[in-house]
Biotite code that builds the C-alpha atoms (Angstrom):
import biotite.structure as struc

atoms = struc.array([
    struc.Atom([-24.413, 151.585, 51.142], chain_id="A", res_id=1, res_name="MET", atom_name="CA", element="C"),
    struc.Atom([-25.605, 150.234, 47.871], chain_id="A", res_id=2, res_name="SER", atom_name="CA", element="C"),
    struc.Atom([-27.403, 146.954, 47.370], chain_id="A", res_id=3, res_name="ALA", atom_name="CA", element="C"),
    struc.Atom([-24.088, 145.553, 44.847], chain_id="A", res_id=4, res_name="ILE", atom_name="CA", element="C"),
    struc.Atom([-21.831, 146.456, 47.793], chain_id="A", res_id=5, res_name="SER", atom_name="CA", element="C"),
    struc.Atom([-23.965, 144.540, 50.232], chain_id="A", res_id=6, res_name="ARG", atom_name="CA", element="C"),
    struc.Atom([-24.281, 141.876, 48.323], chain_id="A", res_id=7, res_name="ASP", atom_name="CA", element="C"),
    struc.Atom([-20.576, 141.788, 47.671], chain_id="A", res_id=8, res_name="GLN", atom_name="CA", element="C"),
    struc.Atom([-19.910, 142.129, 51.465], chain_id="A", res_id=9, res_name="LEU", atom_name="CA", element="C"),
    struc.Atom([-22.558, 139.328, 52.374], chain_id="A", res_id=10, res_name="ARG", atom_name="CA", element="C"),
    struc.Atom([-20.587, 137.073, 49.652], chain_id="A", res_id=11, res_name="ALA", atom_name="CA", element="C"),
    struc.Atom([-17.101, 137.802, 51.505], chain_id="A", res_id=12, res_name="PHE", atom_name="CA", element="C"),
    struc.Atom([-18.458, 136.766, 54.896], chain_id="A", res_id=13, res_name="ILE", atom_name="CA", element="C"),
    struc.Atom([-20.060, 133.869, 53.577], chain_id="A", res_id=14, res_name="GLU", atom_name="CA", element="C"),
    struc.Atom([-16.833, 132.947, 51.754], chain_id="A", res_id=15, res_name="ARG", atom_name="CA", element="C"),
    struc.Atom([-15.014, 133.407, 54.954], chain_id="A", res_id=16, res_name="ILE", atom_name="CA", element="C"),
    struc.Atom([-17.236, 131.237, 56.922], chain_id="A", res_id=17, res_name="GLU", atom_name="CA", element="C"),
    struc.Atom([-17.197, 128.333, 54.908], chain_id="A", res_id=18, res_name="ARG", atom_name="CA", element="C"),
    struc.Atom([-13.752, 128.250, 54.749], chain_id="A", res_id=19, res_name="LEU", atom_name="CA", element="C"),
    struc.Atom([-13.556, 128.724, 58.566], chain_id="A", res_id=20, res_name="GLU", atom_name="CA", element="C"),
    struc.Atom([-15.795, 125.703, 58.940], chain_id="A", res_id=21, res_name="ASP", atom_name="CA", element="C"),
    struc.Atom([-13.637, 123.824, 56.437], chain_id="A", res_id=22, res_name="ASP", atom_name="CA", element="C"),
    struc.Atom([-10.543, 124.809, 58.703], chain_id="A", res_id=23, res_name="LYS", atom_name="CA", element="C"),
    struc.Atom([-12.427, 123.637, 61.830], chain_id="A", res_id=24, res_name="LYS", atom_name="CA", element="C"),
    struc.Atom([-12.719, 119.656, 60.434], chain_id="A", res_id=25, res_name="GLY", atom_name="CA", element="C"),
    struc.Atom([-9.231, 119.796, 58.872], chain_id="A", res_id=26, res_name="VAL", atom_name="CA", element="C"),
    struc.Atom([-7.765, 120.342, 61.887], chain_id="A", res_id=27, res_name="GLY", atom_name="CA", element="C"),
    struc.Atom([-10.172, 118.102, 63.811], chain_id="A", res_id=28, res_name="ASP", atom_name="CA", element="C"),
    struc.Atom([-8.574, 115.340, 60.862], chain_id="A", res_id=29, res_name="ASP", atom_name="CA", element="C"),
    struc.Atom([-5.584, 116.383, 61.969], chain_id="A", res_id=30, res_name="ILE", atom_name="CA", element="C"),
    struc.Atom([-6.112, 115.678, 65.161], chain_id="A", res_id=31, res_name="ARG", atom_name="CA", element="C"),
    struc.Atom([-7.880, 112.292, 64.657], chain_id="A", res_id=32, res_name="GLU", atom_name="CA", element="C"),
    struc.Atom([-4.889, 111.142, 62.528], chain_id="A", res_id=33, res_name="VAL", atom_name="CA", element="C"),
    struc.Atom([-2.448, 112.196, 65.520], chain_id="A", res_id=34, res_name="TYR", atom_name="CA", element="C"),
    struc.Atom([-4.545, 110.389, 67.823], chain_id="A", res_id=35, res_name="ALA", atom_name="CA", element="C"),
    struc.Atom([-4.034, 107.406, 65.752], chain_id="A", res_id=36, res_name="GLU", atom_name="CA", element="C"),
    struc.Atom([-0.470, 107.757, 65.634], chain_id="A", res_id=37, res_name="ALA", atom_name="CA", element="C"),
    struc.Atom([-0.277, 107.813, 69.163], chain_id="A", res_id=38, res_name="LYS", atom_name="CA", element="C"),
    struc.Atom([-2.780, 104.708, 69.364], chain_id="A", res_id=39, res_name="GLY", atom_name="CA", element="C"),
    struc.Atom([0.166, 102.668, 67.246], chain_id="A", res_id=40, res_name="ASN", atom_name="CA", element="C"),
    struc.Atom([2.725, 103.948, 69.206], chain_id="A", res_id=41, res_name="GLY", atom_name="CA", element="C"),
    struc.Atom([4.298, 106.950, 67.870], chain_id="A", res_id=42, res_name="TYR", atom_name="CA", element="C"),
    struc.Atom([5.686, 109.996, 69.959], chain_id="A", res_id=43, res_name="ASP", atom_name="CA", element="C"),
    struc.Atom([3.130, 112.730, 68.550], chain_id="A", res_id=44, res_name="THR", atom_name="CA", element="C"),
    struc.Atom([5.661, 115.819, 69.694], chain_id="A", res_id=45, res_name="LYS", atom_name="CA", element="C"),
    struc.Atom([8.105, 114.580, 67.263], chain_id="A", res_id=46, res_name="THR", atom_name="CA", element="C"),
    struc.Atom([5.704, 113.796, 64.653], chain_id="A", res_id=47, res_name="LEU", atom_name="CA", element="C"),
    struc.Atom([4.768, 117.475, 65.333], chain_id="A", res_id=48, res_name="ARG", atom_name="CA", element="C"),
    struc.Atom([8.231, 118.491, 64.875], chain_id="A", res_id=49, res_name="THR", atom_name="CA", element="C"),
    struc.Atom([9.004, 116.512, 62.186], chain_id="A", res_id=50, res_name="ILE", atom_name="CA", element="C"),
    struc.Atom([5.609, 118.073, 60.230], chain_id="A", res_id=51, res_name="VAL", atom_name="CA", element="C"),
    struc.Atom([6.906, 121.362, 61.229], chain_id="A", res_id=52, res_name="LYS", atom_name="CA", element="C"),
    struc.Atom([10.709, 120.736, 59.608], chain_id="A", res_id=53, res_name="LEU", atom_name="CA", element="C"),
    struc.Atom([9.587, 119.357, 56.376], chain_id="A", res_id=54, res_name="ARG", atom_name="CA", element="C"),
    struc.Atom([7.734, 122.735, 56.004], chain_id="A", res_id=55, res_name="LYS", atom_name="CA", element="C"),
    struc.Atom([10.826, 124.585, 56.492], chain_id="A", res_id=56, res_name="MET", atom_name="CA", element="C"),
    struc.Atom([13.343, 125.780, 53.313], chain_id="A", res_id=57, res_name="ASP", atom_name="CA", element="C"),
    struc.Atom([16.256, 123.076, 53.959], chain_id="A", res_id=58, res_name="PRO", atom_name="CA", element="C"),
    struc.Atom([18.784, 126.129, 54.323], chain_id="A", res_id=59, res_name="ASP", atom_name="CA", element="C"),
    struc.Atom([16.813, 127.876, 57.037], chain_id="A", res_id=60, res_name="ASP", atom_name="CA", element="C"),
    struc.Atom([16.176, 124.217, 58.708], chain_id="A", res_id=61, res_name="ARG", atom_name="CA", element="C"),
    struc.Atom([20.336, 124.127, 58.859], chain_id="A", res_id=62, res_name="LYS", atom_name="CA", element="C"),
    struc.Atom([20.664, 127.610, 60.102], chain_id="A", res_id=63, res_name="ALA", atom_name="CA", element="C"),
    struc.Atom([18.251, 126.831, 62.854], chain_id="A", res_id=64, res_name="SER", atom_name="CA", element="C"),
    struc.Atom([19.610, 123.180, 63.582], chain_id="A", res_id=65, res_name="GLU", atom_name="CA", element="C"),
    struc.Atom([23.340, 124.899, 63.604], chain_id="A", res_id=66, res_name="ALA", atom_name="CA", element="C"),
    struc.Atom([22.087, 127.786, 66.465], chain_id="A", res_id=67, res_name="VAL", atom_name="CA", element="C"),
    struc.Atom([20.300, 124.960, 68.662], chain_id="A", res_id=68, res_name="LEU", atom_name="CA", element="C"),
    struc.Atom([23.541, 123.143, 68.297], chain_id="A", res_id=69, res_name="ASP", atom_name="CA", element="C"),
    struc.Atom([25.711, 126.074, 69.147], chain_id="A", res_id=70, res_name="THR", atom_name="CA", element="C"),
    struc.Atom([23.097, 126.939, 72.245], chain_id="A", res_id=71, res_name="TYR", atom_name="CA", element="C"),
    struc.Atom([23.067, 123.192, 73.246], chain_id="A", res_id=72, res_name="MET", atom_name="CA", element="C"),
    struc.Atom([26.896, 122.710, 73.323], chain_id="A", res_id=73, res_name="VAL", atom_name="CA", element="C"),
    struc.Atom([26.990, 126.331, 75.455], chain_id="A", res_id=74, res_name="ALA", atom_name="CA", element="C"),
    struc.Atom([24.743, 124.958, 77.963], chain_id="A", res_id=75, res_name="LEU", atom_name="CA", element="C"),
    struc.Atom([26.563, 121.758, 78.253], chain_id="A", res_id=76, res_name="GLY", atom_name="CA", element="C"),
    struc.Atom([23.813, 119.797, 76.860], chain_id="A", res_id=77, res_name="MET", atom_name="CA", element="C"),
    struc.Atom([26.329, 118.121, 73.690], chain_id="A", res_id=78, res_name="ALA", atom_name="CA", element="C"),
    struc.Atom([29.617, 117.529, 72.826], chain_id="A", res_id=79, res_name="ASP", atom_name="CA", element="C"),
])
């Protein structure tokens, strides 16, 4: 492997490592926000669901909710 390839490979690895560290830091920050919300009386499971739903395309969300409703009715869990 040439020196240039080694340097380029090392640079890629170092960038990935920095980004992994950043990702861990962001994950820690998110956990802290959820802990703070829980300390203020919010249900973190519901907050996580809302965050997930807000990320979804509106049409995909509606389709998913329709399937959920259908399943719940079939199981006698909803009217």
